[in-house]
C-alpha positions as CSV (number, residue, x, y, z in Angstrom):
1,M,-60.4,55.6,-8.9
2,R,-59.1,57.8,-11.7
3,L,-62.0,58.1,-14.1
4,L,-62.6,59.7,-17.5
5,L,-66.2,60.7,-18.5
6,I,-66.9,61.4,-22.2
7,E,-70.4,62.9,-22.2
8,D,-71.9,65.8,-24.3
9,D,-75.0,66.3,-22.2
10,V,-73.9,69.0,-19.8
11,E,-76.6,68.3,-17.2
12,M,-75.8,64.6,-17.2
13,A,-72.1,65.2,-17.0
14,C,-72.5,67.5,-14.1
15,F,-74.7,65.0,-12.2
16,I,-72.2,62.2,-12.7
17,R,-69.2,64.5,-12.0
18,D,-70.6,65.8,-8.7
19,A,-71.6,62.4,-7.5
20,L,-68.3,60.7,-8.3
21,L,-66.2,63.6,-6.9
22,E,-68.2,63.4,-3.7
23,E,-67.4,59.7,-3.5
24,G,-63.7,60.7,-3.6
25,H,-62.8,59.7,-7.1
26,D,-60.5,61.6,-9.4
27,L,-62.6,62.5,-12.5
28,E,-61.9,64.2,-15.8
29,V,-64.7,65.2,-18.2
30,A,-64.5,65.5,-22.0
31,P,-67.6,66.9,-23.8
32,L,-66.9,65.4,-27.2
33,G,-65.7,62.1,-28.6
34,E,-62.5,63.2,-30.4
35,P,-60.9,65.0,-27.5
36,G,-62.2,62.3,-25.2
37,L,-60.5,59.6,-27.2
38,A,-57.3,61.6,-27.1
39,R,-57.4,61.9,-23.3
40,A,-58.2,58.2,-23.0
41,E,-55.2,57.3,-25.1
42,A,-52.9,59.7,-23.3
43,G,-54.0,59.2,-19.7
44,K,-53.8,56.3,-17.2
45,F,-57.4,55.8,-16.2
46,D,-59.0,53.0,-14.1
47,V,-62.2,53.2,-16.1
48,V,-63.5,55.2,-19.0
49,I,-67.2,56.1,-19.1
50,V,-68.4,56.8,-22.7
51,D,-71.8,58.1,-23.8
52,R,-72.9,56.1,-26.9
53,L,-74.6,59.0,-28.8
54,L,-71.8,61.6,-29.0
55,P,-72.4,64.2,-31.7
56,D,-69.0,64.1,-33.3
57,L,-67.9,60.5,-32.8
58,P,-70.2,57.6,-31.9
59,G,-69.3,56.0,-28.7
60,T,-69.1,52.6,-30.4
61,V,-66.5,54.0,-32.9
62,L,-64.6,55.7,-30.1
63,V,-64.2,52.4,-28.2
64,E,-63.3,50.5,-31.4
65,R,-60.5,53.0,-32.1
66,L,-59.3,52.8,-28.5
67,R,-59.1,49.0,-28.7
68,A,-57.5,49.1,-32.1
69,G,-54.7,51.0,-30.5
70,G,-54.1,48.3,-27.9
71,D,-55.7,50.1,-25.0
72,V,-57.4,47.6,-22.6
73,T,-58.7,50.2,-20.1
74,P,-62.2,49.0,-18.9
75,V,-65.0,51.0,-20.6
76,L,-68.5,51.5,-19.4
77,M,-70.9,52.7,-22.1
78,L,-73.9,54.9,-21.2
79,T,-76.9,55.1,-23.5
80,A,-80.6,55.7,-23.8
81,L,-80.7,52.8,-26.2
82,G,-81.7,49.8,-24.1
83,S,-82.9,47.0,-26.5
84,I,-81.0,43.7,-26.6
85,E,-79.7,44.5,-30.0
86,D,-78.3,47.8,-28.8
87,R,-76.6,46.1,-25.9
88,V,-75.1,43.5,-28.1
89,V,-73.7,46.2,-30.5
90,G,-72.4,48.2,-27.5
91,L,-70.6,45.3,-26.0
92,G,-69.4,44.0,-29.4
93,C,-67.5,47.1,-30.1
94,G,-65.2,46.4,-27.1
95,A,-67.0,48.0,-24.2
96,D,-66.9,46.0,-21.0
97,D,-70.2,47.0,-19.6
98,Y,-73.4,48.8,-20.7
99,L,-75.7,51.0,-18.5
100,V,-79.0,52.3,-19.8
101,K,-80.2,55.8,-18.9
102,P,-81.8,56.7,-16.6
103,F,-79.9,54.9,-13.9
104,A,-79.3,55.0,-10.2
105,M,-76.0,56.5,-9.1
106,A,-75.5,53.6,-6.7
107,E,-75.6,51.2,-9.7
108,L,-73.1,53.3,-11.7
109,S,-70.7,53.3,-8.7
110,A,-71.0,49.6,-8.2
111,R,-70.3,48.8,-11.9
112,L,-67.3,51.1,-11.9
113,A,-65.8,49.4,-8.9
114,A,-66.4,46.0,-10.5
115,L,-64.8,47.1,-13.8
116,A,-61.8,48.5,-11.9
117,R,-61.3,45.2,-10.2
118,R,-61.4,43.3,-13.5
119,G,-59.1,45.8,-15.1
120,G,-56.1,44.9,-13.0
121,T,-56.5,46.0,-9.4
122,I,-57.2,42.4,-8.3
123,I,-54.3,40.1,-7.6
124,G,-53.1,38.5,-10.8
125,E,-51.7,35.1,-11.4
126,L,-49.8,33.1,-14.1
127,A,-51.5,30.1,-15.7
128,S,-49.9,27.5,-18.0
129,V,-51.6,25.0,-20.3
130,G,-49.2,23.2,-22.6
131,A,-47.3,25.9,-24.5
132,L,-49.8,28.5,-23.6
133,R,-49.0,31.1,-20.9
134,L,-51.5,33.6,-19.5
135,D,-50.7,36.4,-17.0
136,R,-53.9,37.7,-15.4
137,L,-52.2,40.6,-13.7
138,K,-50.6,42.0,-16.9
139,R,-53.4,40.6,-19.1
140,E,-50.7,39.1,-21.4
141,V,-50.7,35.9,-23.4
142,W,-47.9,33.9,-25.0
143,R,-47.9,30.7,-27.1
144,D,-44.6,28.9,-27.7
145,G,-42.9,32.1,-26.5
146,R,-44.7,34.3,-29.0
147,R,-46.7,37.2,-27.5
148,V,-50.3,37.1,-28.6
149,V,-52.0,40.5,-28.4
150,L,-55.7,40.1,-27.5
151,Q,-58.6,42.5,-27.1
152,P,-60.3,42.5,-23.6
153,R,-63.2,40.2,-24.6
154,E,-60.8,37.8,-26.3
155,F,-58.6,37.7,-23.2
156,E,-61.6,37.0,-21.0
157,L,-62.8,34.2,-23.3
158,L,-59.4,32.6,-23.2
159,D,-59.2,33.0,-19.5
160,Q,-62.5,31.1,-19.1
161,L,-61.2,28.3,-21.3
162,V,-57.9,28.2,-19.4
163,R,-59.7,27.9,-16.0
164,Q,-61.6,24.9,-17.4
165,A,-58.7,23.5,-19.6
166,G,-59.5,20.1,-21.0
167,R,-63.2,20.5,-20.1
168,V,-66.0,21.8,-22.3
169,V,-67.2,25.3,-21.6
170,S,-70.7,25.9,-22.8
171,R,-71.8,28.9,-24.9
172,A,-74.3,29.9,-22.2
173,M,-71.5,29.9,-19.6
174,L,-69.3,32.2,-21.8
175,L,-72.2,34.5,-22.4
176,E,-72.7,34.8,-18.6
177,Q,-69.1,35.0,-17.5
178,V,-67.7,37.2,-20.3
179,W,-70.7,39.4,-21.3
180,H,-72.8,39.0,-18.1
181,F,-75.8,37.9,-20.1
182,H,-78.2,35.7,-18.2
183,F,-80.1,35.0,-21.4
184,D,-79.3,34.1,-25.0
185,P,-79.2,37.3,-27.1
186,Q,-79.7,35.2,-30.2
187,T,-76.6,36.5,-31.9
188,N,-73.3,35.1,-33.0
189,I,-71.3,37.3,-30.6
190,V,-69.5,34.3,-29.0
191,E,-68.7,32.7,-32.3
192,T,-67.4,36.0,-33.7
193,H,-65.1,36.7,-30.8
194,M,-64.0,33.0,-30.7
195,S,-63.0,33.1,-34.3
196,R,-60.8,36.2,-33.8
197,L,-59.3,34.6,-30.7
198,R,-58.5,31.4,-32.7
199,Q,-56.9,33.4,-35.5
200,K,-54.6,35.2,-33.1
201,L,-53.7,32.1,-31.0
202,N,-53.1,29.8,-34.0
203,A,-51.1,32.3,-36.2
204,G,-47.9,30.4,-37.3
205,S,-49.1,27.1,-35.9
206,D,-50.7,24.0,-37.5
207,Q,-52.6,23.0,-34.3
208,D,-55.8,24.7,-33.2
209,L,-55.7,25.1,-29.4
210,I,-59.5,25.5,-29.2
211,Q,-61.8,22.6,-30.0
212,T,-65.4,23.2,-30.9
213,V,-67.8,20.6,-29.4
214,R,-70.7,21.0,-31.8
215,G,-74.0,22.0,-30.1
216,V,-72.3,22.3,-26.7
217,G,-69.4,24.7,-26.5
218,Y,-65.6,24.9,-26.6
219,R,-62.6,23.1,-25.0
220,L,-59.0,24.2,-24.7
221,R,-56.6,21.5,-25.6
222,T,-54.1,20.6,-22.9
223,D,-51.5,19.1,-25.3
224,G,-50.9,22.1,-27.6
């Protein structure tokens, strides 16, 4: 894999660099957030690894800026902050996974491989539900021929609904499949992302493609 590590801790950066290079990966290291963001925006990386507590630019802000520019490269956030609230904030900014320090190198490698597969190295496919079209390979969405630009979590939310089109998808299932939570973090992270997804999908249309089944979950309409 071609990887970018944005980490200001020299000892930690060297440890990760040496281990990943030994595994045969192509790795670049940026010691600060601003130059790291510039490299992430300019390069074609399979995964970007970001330390959350960078001295010049918080990792959460870095990821938000990366996503705001339309970049969907998978991001793994590293941090010493391991509470549920910290994990929710880290994932809510647009990161795809969150690994708490200290960690085993084997776990980091496994998570990177999983993110690279989700980021587009798996075989994609086209899906159609009514006037909605979803391309899993290119991670693109259209409604009535109009391109809908989604953030990674929004795309994954929609993908889960498309896979179960016409059936109710529970909030617990979305937390597990999209955020990999096997518990309820007691936040409105699903509702917040679903609201953004709806706004983008329904722009210029009178029909809401996503139905809320109160107290249960959400269902994608098959006639829209």
